[in-house]
mmCIF file of the N, C-alpha and C atoms, coordinates in Angstrom:
data_MODEL
# 
_entry.id   MODEL 
# 
loop_
_atom_site.group_PDB 
_atom_site.id 
_atom_site.type_symbol 
_atom_site.label_atom_id 
_atom_site.label_alt_id 
_atom_site.label_comp_id 
_atom_site.label_asym_id 
_atom_site.label_entity_id 
_atom_site.label_seq_id 
_atom_site.pdbx_PDB_ins_code 
_atom_site.Cartn_x 
_atom_site.Cartn_y 
_atom_site.Cartn_z 
_atom_site.occupancy 
_atom_site.B_iso_or_equiv 
_atom_site.pdbx_formal_charge 
_atom_site.auth_seq_id 
_atom_site.auth_comp_id 
_atom_site.auth_asym_id 
_atom_site.auth_atom_id 
_atom_site.pdbx_PDB_model_num 
ATOM 1   N N  . MET A 1 1  ? -10.128 -71.323 67.800 1.00 0.00 ? 1  MET A N  1 
ATOM 2   C CA . MET A 1 1  ? -10.787 -71.193 66.538 1.00 0.00 ? 1  MET A CA 1 
ATOM 3   C C  . MET A 1 1  ? -10.321 -70.018 65.866 1.00 0.00 ? 1  MET A C  1 
ATOM 4   N N  . PRO A 1 2  ? -10.060 -70.148 64.366 1.00 0.00 ? 2  PRO A N  1 
ATOM 5   C CA . PRO A 1 2  ? -9.538  -69.101 63.673 1.00 0.00 ? 2  PRO A CA 1 
ATOM 6   C C  . PRO A 1 2  ? -10.766 -68.067 63.393 1.00 0.00 ? 2  PRO A C  1 
ATOM 7   N N  . ASP A 1 3  ? -10.510 -66.787 63.156 1.00 0.00 ? 3  ASP A N  1 
ATOM 8   C CA . ASP A 1 3  ? -11.479 -65.916 62.437 1.00 0.00 ? 3  ASP A CA 1 
ATOM 9   C C  . ASP A 1 3  ? -10.844 -65.543 61.120 1.00 0.00 ? 3  ASP A C  1 
ATOM 10  N N  . ASP A 1 4  ? -11.852 -65.574 60.085 1.00 0.00 ? 4  ASP A N  1 
ATOM 11  C CA . ASP A 1 4  ? -11.430 -65.256 58.726 1.00 0.00 ? 4  ASP A CA 1 
ATOM 12  C C  . ASP A 1 4  ? -12.304 -63.877 58.404 1.00 0.00 ? 4  ASP A C  1 
ATOM 13  N N  . HIS A 1 5  ? -11.726 -63.255 57.383 1.00 0.00 ? 5  HIS A N  1 
ATOM 14  C CA . HIS A 1 5  ? -12.449 -62.162 56.834 1.00 0.00 ? 5  HIS A CA 1 
ATOM 15  C C  . HIS A 1 5  ? -12.598 -62.111 55.360 1.00 0.00 ? 5  HIS A C  1 
ATOM 16  N N  . ILE A 1 6  ? -13.925 -61.617 54.968 1.00 0.00 ? 6  ILE A N  1 
ATOM 17  C CA . ILE A 1 6  ? -14.003 -61.441 53.599 1.00 0.00 ? 6  ILE A CA 1 
ATOM 18  C C  . ILE A 1 6  ? -13.793 -60.054 53.203 1.00 0.00 ? 6  ILE A C  1 
ATOM 19  N N  . ILE A 1 7  ? -12.916 -59.786 52.426 1.00 0.00 ? 7  ILE A N  1 
ATOM 20  C CA . ILE A 1 7  ? -12.526 -58.332 52.181 1.00 0.00 ? 7  ILE A CA 1 
ATOM 21  C C  . ILE A 1 7  ? -12.425 -58.111 50.656 1.00 0.00 ? 7  ILE A C  1 
ATOM 22  N N  . PRO A 1 8  ? -13.091 -56.960 50.380 1.00 0.00 ? 8  PRO A N  1 
ATOM 23  C CA . PRO A 1 8  ? -13.096 -56.680 48.945 1.00 0.00 ? 8  PRO A CA 1 
ATOM 24  C C  . PRO A 1 8  ? -11.805 -56.209 48.340 1.00 0.00 ? 8  PRO A C  1 
ATOM 25  N N  . ASP A 1 9  ? -11.465 -56.662 47.132 1.00 0.00 ? 9  ASP A N  1 
ATOM 26  C CA . ASP A 1 9  ? -10.146 -56.309 46.512 1.00 0.00 ? 9  ASP A CA 1 
ATOM 27  C C  . ASP A 1 9  ? -10.503 -55.990 45.173 1.00 0.00 ? 9  ASP A C  1 
ATOM 28  N N  . GLY A 1 10 ? -10.781 -54.701 44.668 1.00 0.00 ? 10 GLY A N  1 
ATOM 29  C CA . GLY A 1 10 ? -11.093 -54.331 43.387 1.00 0.00 ? 10 GLY A CA 1 
ATOM 30  C C  . GLY A 1 10 ? -12.397 -54.917 42.959 1.00 0.00 ? 10 GLY A C  1 
ATOM 31  N N  . GLU A 1 11 ? -12.336 -55.807 41.941 1.00 0.00 ? 11 GLU A N  1 
ATOM 32  C CA . GLU A 1 11 ? -13.542 -56.430 41.562 1.00 0.00 ? 11 GLU A CA 1 
ATOM 33  C C  . GLU A 1 11 ? -13.712 -57.798 42.019 1.00 0.00 ? 11 GLU A C  1 
ATOM 34  N N  . HIS A 1 12 ? -12.890 -58.180 43.030 1.00 0.00 ? 12 HIS A N  1 
ATOM 35  C CA . HIS A 1 12 ? -12.864 -59.652 43.689 1.00 0.00 ? 12 HIS A CA 1 
ATOM 36  C C  . HIS A 1 12 ? -13.091 -59.517 45.226 1.00 0.00 ? 12 HIS A C  1 
ATOM 37  N N  . TRP A 1 13 ? -13.418 -60.622 45.677 1.00 0.00 ? 13 TRP A N  1 
ATOM 38  C CA . TRP A 1 13 ? -13.345 -60.695 47.331 1.00 0.00 ? 13 TRP A CA 1 
ATOM 39  C C  . TRP A 1 13 ? -12.521 -61.870 47.752 1.00 0.00 ? 13 TRP A C  1 
ATOM 40  N N  . ASN A 1 14 ? -11.684 -61.341 48.614 1.00 0.00 ? 14 ASN A N  1 
ATOM 41  C CA . ASN A 1 14 ? -10.665 -62.368 49.234 1.00 0.00 ? 14 ASN A CA 1 
ATOM 42  C C  . ASN A 1 14 ? -11.065 -62.931 50.559 1.00 0.00 ? 14 ASN A C  1 
ATOM 43  N N  . VAL A 1 15 ? -10.929 -64.253 50.777 1.00 0.00 ? 15 VAL A N  1 
ATOM 44  C CA . VAL A 1 15 ? -10.906 -64.965 52.112 1.00 0.00 ? 15 VAL A CA 1 
ATOM 45  C C  . VAL A 1 15 ? -9.600  -64.658 52.734 1.00 0.00 ? 15 VAL A C  1 
ATOM 46  N N  . LYS A 1 16 ? -9.596  -64.284 53.855 1.00 0.00 ? 16 LYS A N  1 
ATOM 47  C CA . LYS A 1 16 ? -8.084  -63.838 54.597 1.00 0.00 ? 16 LYS A CA 1 
ATOM 48  C C  . LYS A 1 16 ? -8.194  -64.415 55.947 1.00 0.00 ? 16 LYS A C  1 
ATOM 49  N N  . GLU A 1 17 ? -7.189  -65.070 56.446 1.00 0.00 ? 17 GLU A N  1 
ATOM 50  C CA . GLU A 1 17 ? -7.106  -65.389 57.796 1.00 0.00 ? 17 GLU A CA 1 
ATOM 51  C C  . GLU A 1 17 ? -7.035  -64.287 58.720 1.00 0.00 ? 17 GLU A C  1 
ATOM 52  N N  . GLU A 1 18 ? -7.290  -64.102 59.899 1.00 0.00 ? 18 GLU A N  1 
ATOM 53  C CA . GLU A 1 18 ? -7.010  -63.109 60.643 1.00 0.00 ? 18 GLU A CA 1 
ATOM 54  C C  . GLU A 1 18 ? -5.488  -63.077 61.000 1.00 0.00 ? 18 GLU A C  1 
ATOM 55  N N  . ASN A 1 19 ? -4.878  -61.997 60.620 1.00 0.00 ? 19 ASN A N  1 
ATOM 56  C CA . ASN A 1 19 ? -3.616  -61.689 60.778 1.00 0.00 ? 19 ASN A CA 1 
ATOM 57  C C  . ASN A 1 19 ? -2.658  -62.585 59.948 1.00 0.00 ? 19 ASN A C  1 
ATOM 58  N N  . GLY A 1 20 ? -3.342  -63.005 58.855 1.00 0.00 ? 20 GLY A N  1 
ATOM 59  C CA . GLY A 1 20 ? -2.587  -64.007 58.027 1.00 0.00 ? 20 GLY A CA 1 
ATOM 60  C C  . GLY A 1 20 ? -2.609  -63.702 56.597 1.00 0.00 ? 20 GLY A C  1 
ATOM 61  N N  . SER A 1 21 ? -2.551  -64.843 55.727 1.00 0.00 ? 21 SER A N  1 
ATOM 62  C CA . SER A 1 21 ? -2.664  -64.689 54.430 1.00 0.00 ? 21 SER A CA 1 
ATOM 63  C C  . SER A 1 21 ? -4.030  -65.013 53.630 1.00 0.00 ? 21 SER A C  1 
ATOM 64  N N  . VAL A 1 22 ? -4.039  -64.586 52.441 1.00 0.00 ? 22 VAL A N  1 
ATOM 65  C CA . VAL A 1 22 ? -5.308  -64.773 51.757 1.00 0.00 ? 22 VAL A CA 1 
ATOM 66  C C  . VAL A 1 22 ? -5.448  -66.309 51.442 1.00 0.00 ? 22 VAL A C  1 
ATOM 67  N N  . VAL A 1 23 ? -6.516  -66.841 51.667 1.00 0.00 ? 23 VAL A N  1 
ATOM 68  C CA . VAL A 1 23 ? -6.945  -68.305 51.577 1.00 0.00 ? 23 VAL A CA 1 
ATOM 69  C C  . VAL A 1 23 ? -7.377  -68.375 50.287 1.00 0.00 ? 23 VAL A C  1 
ATOM 70  N N  . SER A 1 24 ? -8.267  -67.564 49.777 1.00 0.00 ? 24 SER A N  1 
ATOM 71  C CA . SER A 1 24 ? -8.987  -67.727 48.332 1.00 0.00 ? 24 SER A CA 1 
ATOM 72  C C  . SER A 1 24 ? -9.441  -66.480 47.782 1.00 0.00 ? 24 SER A C  1 
ATOM 73  N N  . THR A 1 25 ? -9.658  -66.213 46.624 1.00 0.00 ? 25 THR A N  1 
ATOM 74  C CA . THR A 1 25 ? -9.993  -65.188 45.920 1.00 0.00 ? 25 THR A CA 1 
ATOM 75  C C  . THR A 1 25 ? -11.325 -65.552 45.051 1.00 0.00 ? 25 THR A C  1 
ATOM 76  N N  . HIS A 1 26 ? -12.417 -64.863 44.938 1.00 0.00 ? 26 HIS A N  1 
ATOM 77  C CA . HIS A 1 26 ? -13.612 -65.038 44.261 1.00 0.00 ? 26 HIS A CA 1 
ATOM 78  C C  . HIS A 1 26 ? -14.041 -63.989 43.701 1.00 0.00 ? 26 HIS A C  1 
ATOM 79  N N  . ASP A 1 27 ? -14.916 -64.210 42.682 1.00 0.00 ? 27 ASP A N  1 
ATOM 80  C CA . ASP A 1 27 ? -15.445 -63.014 41.813 1.00 0.00 ? 27 ASP A CA 1 
ATOM 81  C C  . ASP A 1 27 ? -16.799 -62.584 42.366 1.00 0.00 ? 27 ASP A C  1 
ATOM 82  N N  . SER A 1 28 ? -17.284 -62.945 43.509 1.00 0.00 ? 28 SER A N  1 
ATOM 83  C CA . SER A 1 28 ? -18.423 -62.342 44.045 1.00 0.00 ? 28 SER A CA 1 
ATOM 84  C C  . SER A 1 28 ? -18.302 -62.424 45.720 1.00 0.00 ? 28 SER A C  1 
ATOM 85  N N  . GLN A 1 29 ? -18.942 -61.615 46.294 1.00 0.00 ? 29 GLN A N  1 
ATOM 86  C CA . GLN A 1 29 ? -19.240 -61.701 47.774 1.00 0.00 ? 29 GLN A CA 1 
ATOM 87  C C  . GLN A 1 29 ? -19.750 -62.949 48.275 1.00 0.00 ? 29 GLN A C  1 
ATOM 88  N N  . ALA A 1 30 ? -20.939 -63.344 47.580 1.00 0.00 ? 30 ALA A N  1 
ATOM 89  C CA . ALA A 1 30 ? -21.576 -64.568 47.936 1.00 0.00 ? 30 ALA A CA 1 
ATOM 90  C C  . ALA A 1 30 ? -20.865 -65.754 47.699 1.00 0.00 ? 30 ALA A C  1 
ATOM 91  N N  . ALA A 1 31 ? -19.932 -65.793 46.569 1.00 0.00 ? 31 ALA A N  1 
ATOM 92  C CA . ALA A 1 31 ? -18.976 -67.074 46.530 1.00 0.00 ? 31 ALA A CA 1 
ATOM 93  C C  . ALA A 1 31 ? -18.048 -67.033 47.705 1.00 0.00 ? 31 ALA A C  1 
ATOM 94  N N  . ALA A 1 32 ? -17.355 -65.887 48.004 1.00 0.00 ? 32 ALA A N  1 
ATOM 95  C CA . ALA A 1 32 ? -16.451 -65.748 49.112 1.00 0.00 ? 32 ALA A CA 1 
ATOM 96  C C  . ALA A 1 32 ? -17.017 -66.208 50.436 1.00 0.00 ? 32 ALA A C  1 
ATOM 97  N N  . GLU A 1 33 ? -18.317 -65.826 50.665 1.00 0.00 ? 33 GLU A N  1 
ATOM 98  C CA . GLU A 1 33 ? -19.090 -66.171 52.009 1.00 0.00 ? 33 GLU A CA 1 
ATOM 99  C C  . GLU A 1 33 ? -19.385 -67.703 51.949 1.00 0.00 ? 33 GLU A C  1 
ATOM 100 N N  . THR A 1 34 ? -19.632 -68.474 50.950 1.00 0.00 ? 34 THR A N  1 
ATOM 101 C CA . THR A 1 34 ? -19.822 -69.788 50.820 1.00 0.00 ? 34 THR A CA 1 
ATOM 102 C C  . THR A 1 34 ? -18.388 -70.356 51.068 1.00 0.00 ? 34 THR A C  1 
ATOM 103 N N  . ALA A 1 35 ? -17.354 -69.802 50.501 1.00 0.00 ? 35 ALA A N  1 
ATOM 104 C CA . ALA A 1 35 ? -16.126 -70.672 50.632 1.00 0.00 ? 35 ALA A CA 1 
ATOM 105 C C  . ALA A 1 35 ? -15.551 -70.466 52.069 1.00 0.00 ? 35 ALA A C  1 
ATOM 106 N N  . VAL A 1 36 ? -15.749 -69.467 52.740 1.00 0.00 ? 36 VAL A N  1 
ATOM 107 C CA . VAL A 1 36 ? -15.381 -69.288 54.081 1.00 0.00 ? 36 VAL A CA 1 
ATOM 108 C C  . VAL A 1 36 ? -15.930 -70.146 54.894 1.00 0.00 ? 36 VAL A C  1 
ATOM 109 N N  . LYS A 1 37 ? -17.213 -70.329 54.761 1.00 0.00 ? 37 LYS A N  1 
ATOM 110 C CA . LYS A 1 37 ? -17.853 -71.421 55.708 1.00 0.00 ? 37 LYS A CA 1 
ATOM 111 C C  . LYS A 1 37 ? -17.173 -72.800 55.570 1.00 0.00 ? 37 LYS A C  1 
ATOM 112 N N  . GLY A 1 38 ? -17.030 -73.163 54.427 1.00 0.00 ? 38 GLY A N  1 
ATOM 113 C CA . GLY A 1 38 ? -16.359 -74.409 54.178 1.00 0.00 ? 38 GLY A CA 1 
ATOM 114 C C  . GLY A 1 38 ? -14.826 -74.450 54.822 1.00 0.00 ? 38 GLY A C  1 
ATOM 115 N N  . TRP A 1 39 ? -14.240 -73.345 54.555 1.00 0.00 ? 39 TRP A N  1 
ATOM 116 C CA . TRP A 1 39 ? -12.760 -73.349 55.008 1.00 0.00 ? 39 TRP A CA 1 
ATOM 117 C C  . TRP A 1 39 ? -12.962 -73.575 56.620 1.00 0.00 ? 39 TRP A C  1 
ATOM 118 N N  . LEU A 1 40 ? -13.822 -72.695 57.424 1.00 0.00 ? 40 LEU A N  1 
ATOM 119 C CA . LEU A 1 40 ? -13.870 -72.722 58.783 1.00 0.00 ? 40 LEU A CA 1 
ATOM 120 C C  . LEU A 1 40 ? -14.393 -74.003 59.230 1.00 0.00 ? 40 LEU A C  1 
ATOM 121 N N  . ARG A 1 41 ? -15.351 -74.532 58.614 1.00 0.00 ? 41 ARG A N  1 
ATOM 122 C CA . ARG A 1 41 ? -15.857 -75.898 59.023 1.00 0.00 ? 41 ARG A CA 1 
ATOM 123 C C  . ARG A 1 41 ? -14.549 -77.034 59.028 1.00 0.00 ? 41 ARG A C  1 
ATOM 124 N N  . SER A 1 42 ? -13.817 -77.022 57.973 1.00 0.00 ? 42 SER A N  1 
ATOM 125 C CA . SER A 1 42 ? -12.715 -77.909 57.838 1.00 0.00 ? 42 SER A CA 1 
ATOM 126 C C  . SER A 1 42 ? -11.467 -77.618 58.658 1.00 0.00 ? 42 SER A C  1 
ATOM 127 N N  . ASN A 1 43 ? -11.586 -76.472 59.242 1.00 0.00 ? 43 ASN A N  1 
ATOM 128 C CA . ASN A 1 43 ? -10.381 -76.056 60.306 1.00 0.00 ? 43 ASN A CA 1 
ATOM 129 C C  . ASN A 1 43 ? -10.924 -75.854 61.517 1.00 0.00 ? 43 ASN A C  1 
ATOM 130 N N  . GLY A 1 44 ? -12.088 -76.530 62.049 1.00 0.00 ? 44 GLY A N  1 
ATOM 131 C CA . GLY A 1 44 ? -12.405 -76.313 63.407 1.00 0.00 ? 44 GLY A CA 1 
ATOM 132 C C  . GLY A 1 44 ? -13.350 -75.498 63.839 1.00 0.00 ? 44 GLY A C  1 
ATOM 133 N N  . GLY A 1 45 ? -13.970 -74.734 63.001 1.00 0.00 ? 45 GLY A N  1 
ATOM 134 C CA . GLY A 1 45 ? -14.918 -73.651 63.105 1.00 0.00 ? 45 GLY A CA 1 
ATOM 135 C C  . GLY A 1 45 ? -14.265 -72.240 63.537 1.00 0.00 ? 45 GLY A C  1 
ATOM 136 N N  . GLY A 1 46 ? -15.056 -71.192 63.635 1.00 0.00 ? 46 GLY A N  1 
ATOM 137 C CA . GLY A 1 46 ? -14.559 -69.902 63.966 1.00 0.00 ? 46 GLY A CA 1 
ATOM 138 C C  . GLY A 1 46 ? -15.712 -68.997 63.541 1.00 0.00 ? 46 GLY A C  1 
ATOM 139 N N  . LYS A 1 47 ? -15.090 -67.717 63.204 1.00 0.00 ? 47 LYS A N  1 
ATOM 140 C CA . LYS A 1 47 ? -16.082 -66.603 62.965 1.00 0.00 ? 47 LYS A CA 1 
ATOM 141 C C  . LYS A 1 47 ? -15.804 -66.109 61.420 1.00 0.00 ? 47 LYS A C  1 
ATOM 142 N N  . SER A 1 48 ? -16.710 -65.755 60.741 1.00 0.00 ? 48 SER A N  1 
ATOM 143 C CA . SER A 1 48 ? -16.250 -64.797 59.648 1.00 0.00 ? 48 SER A CA 1 
ATOM 144 C C  . SER A 1 48 ? -16.742 -63.539 59.660 1.00 0.00 ? 48 SER A C  1 
ATOM 145 N N  . PHE A 1 49 ? -16.146 -62.658 58.980 1.00 0.00 ? 49 PHE A N  1 
ATOM 146 C CA . PHE A 1 49 ? -16.472 -61.173 59.040 1.00 0.00 ? 49 PHE A CA 1 
ATOM 147 C C  . PHE A 1 49 ? -16.432 -60.715 57.727 1.00 0.00 ? 49 PHE A C  1 
ATOM 148 N N  . THR A 1 50 ? -17.659 -60.218 57.191 1.00 0.00 ? 50 THR A N  1 
ATOM 149 C CA . THR A 1 50 ? -17.680 -59.701 55.832 1.00 0.00 ? 50 THR A CA 1 
ATOM 150 C C  . THR A 1 50 ? -17.374 -58.052 56.105 1.00 0.00 ? 50 THR A C  1 
ATOM 151 N N  . HIS A 1 51 ? -16.488 -57.422 55.390 1.00 0.00 ? 51 HIS A N  1 
ATOM 152 C CA . HIS A 1 51 ? -16.167 -56.104 55.454 1.00 0.00 ? 51 HIS A CA 1 
ATOM 153 C C  . HIS A 1 51 ? -16.886 -55.369 54.193 1.00 0.00 ? 51 HIS A C  1 
ATOM 154 N N  . ARG A 1 52 ? -17.272 -54.101 54.436 1.00 0.00 ? 52 ARG A N  1 
ATOM 155 C CA . ARG A 1 52 ? -17.914 -53.356 53.311 1.00 0.00 ? 52 ARG A CA 1 
ATOM 156 C C  . ARG A 1 52 ? -16.961 -52.882 52.388 1.00 0.00 ? 52 ARG A C  1 
ATOM 157 N N  . ASN A 1 53 ? -17.482 -52.722 51.069 1.00 0.00 ? 53 ASN A N  1 
ATOM 158 C CA . ASN A 1 53 ? -16.653 -52.342 49.964 1.00 0.00 ? 53 ASN A CA 1 
ATOM 159 C C  . ASN A 1 53 ? -16.326 -50.894 49.979 1.00 0.00 ? 53 ASN A C  1 
ATOM 160 N N  . GLU A 1 54 ? -15.558 -50.332 50.812 1.00 0.00 ? 54 GLU A N  1 
ATOM 161 C CA . GLU A 1 54 ? -15.280 -48.924 50.921 1.00 0.00 ? 54 GLU A CA 1 
ATOM 162 C C  . GLU A 1 54 ? -13.833 -48.524 50.771 1.00 0.00 ? 54 GLU A C  1 
ATOM 163 N N  . GLY A 1 55 ? -12.952 -49.265 50.098 1.00 0.00 ? 55 GLY A N  1 
ATOM 164 C CA . GLY A 1 55 ? -11.676 -48.776 49.808 1.00 0.00 ? 55 GLY A CA 1 
ATOM 165 C C  . GLY A 1 55 ? -10.826 -49.499 50.902 1.00 0.00 ? 55 GLY A C  1 
ATOM 166 N N  . GLU A 1 56 ? -9.632  -48.728 51.168 1.00 0.00 ? 56 GLU A N  1 
ATOM 167 C CA . GLU A 1 56 ? -8.700  -49.012 52.204 1.00 0.00 ? 56 GLU A CA 1 
ATOM 168 C C  . GLU A 1 56 ? -9.207  -49.305 53.636 1.00 0.00 ? 56 GLU A C  1 
ATOM 169 N N  . CYS A 1 57 ? -10.149 -48.363 53.995 1.00 0.00 ? 57 CYS A N  1 
ATOM 170 C CA . CYS A 1 57 ? -10.719 -48.529 55.320 1.00 0.00 ? 57 CYS A CA 1 
ATOM 171 C C  . CYS A 1 57 ? -11.936 -49.151 55.456 1.00 0.00 ? 57 CYS A C  1 
ATOM 172 N N  . SER A 1 58 ? -12.035 -50.354 54.966 1.00 0.00 ? 58 SER A N  1 
ATOM 173 C CA . SER A 1 58 ? -13.274 -51.166 55.084 1.00 0.00 ? 58 SER A CA 1 
ATOM 174 C C  . SER A 1 58 ? -13.693 -51.579 56.374 1.00 0.00 ? 58 SER A C  1 
ATOM 175 N N  . ARG A 1 59 ? -14.902 -51.269 56.720 1.00 0.00 ? 59 ARG A N  1 
ATOM 176 C CA . ARG A 1 59 ? -15.378 -51.687 58.168 1.00 0.00 ? 59 ARG A CA 1 
ATOM 177 C C  . ARG A 1 59 ? -16.316 -53.002 58.122 1.00 0.00 ? 59 ARG A C  1 
ATOM 178 N N  . VAL A 1 60 ? -16.408 -53.663 59.148 1.00 0.00 ? 60 VAL A N  1 
ATOM 179 C CA . VAL A 1 60 ? -16.825 -54.870 59.313 1.00 0.00 ? 60 VAL A CA 1 
ATOM 180 C C  . VAL A 1 60 ? -18.551 -54.746 59.153 1.00 0.00 ? 60 VAL A C  1 
ATOM 181 N N  . ARG A 1 61 ? -19.027 -55.354 58.072 1.00 0.00 ? 61 ARG A N  1 
ATOM 182 C CA . ARG A 1 61 ? -20.621 -55.129 57.912 1.00 0.00 ? 61 ARG A CA 1 
ATOM 183 C C  . ARG A 1 61 ? -21.304 -56.193 58.893 1.00 0.00 ? 61 ARG A C  1 
ATOM 184 N N  . ASN A 1 62 ? -20.922 -57.464 58.853 1.00 0.00 ? 62 ASN A N  1 
ATOM 185 C CA . ASN A 1 62 ? -21.612 -58.344 59.651 1.00 0.00 ? 62 ASN A CA 1 
ATOM 186 C C  . ASN A 1 62 ? -20.512 -59.591 60.018 1.00 0.00 ? 62 ASN A C  1 
ATOM 187 N N  . GLY A 1 63 ? -20.834 -60.358 61.186 1.00 0.00 ? 63 GLY A N  1 
ATOM 188 C CA . GLY A 1 63 ? -20.114 -61.466 61.429 1.00 0.00 ? 63 GLY A CA 1 
ATOM 189 C C  . GLY A 1 63 ? -20.986 -62.670 61.716 1.00 0.00 ? 63 GLY A C  1 
ATOM 190 N N  . GLU A 1 64 ? -20.296 -63.792 61.497 1.00 0.00 ? 64 GLU A N  1 
ATOM 191 C CA . GLU A 1 64 ? -21.275 -65.066 61.606 1.00 0.00 ? 64 GLU A CA 1 
ATOM 192 C C  . GLU A 1 64 ? -20.319 -66.110 62.157 1.00 0.00 ? 64 GLU A C  1 
ATOM 193 N N  . ALA A 1 65 ? -20.844 -66.785 63.271 1.00 0.00 ? 65 ALA A N  1 
ATOM 194 C CA . ALA A 1 65 ? -20.152 -68.019 63.784 1.00 0.00 ? 65 ALA A CA 1 
ATOM 195 C C  . ALA A 1 65 ? -20.339 -69.079 62.814 1.00 0.00 ? 65 ALA A C  1 
ATOM 196 N N  . VAL A 1 66 ? -19.323 -70.056 62.573 1.00 0.00 ? 66 VAL A N  1 
ATOM 197 C CA . VAL A 1 66 ? -19.456 -71.281 61.852 1.00 0.00 ? 66 VAL A CA 1 
ATOM 198 C C  . VAL A 1 66 ? -18.794 -72.354 62.692 1.00 0.00 ? 66 VAL A C  1 
# 
């Protein structure tokens, strides 16, 4: 199962595959969290990790299995 990350990028939030590419970009963290759940469900499940908005060194704030 893949892991995906929700990562802040300026004024947007990216959904990114673990060690991969950006899957989608969203205007809000909530929209990205909704999108990642749908993406993971359609790809066999996995975990999503939301990062803090702390610049280049963003830490994981929370994780959730889907």
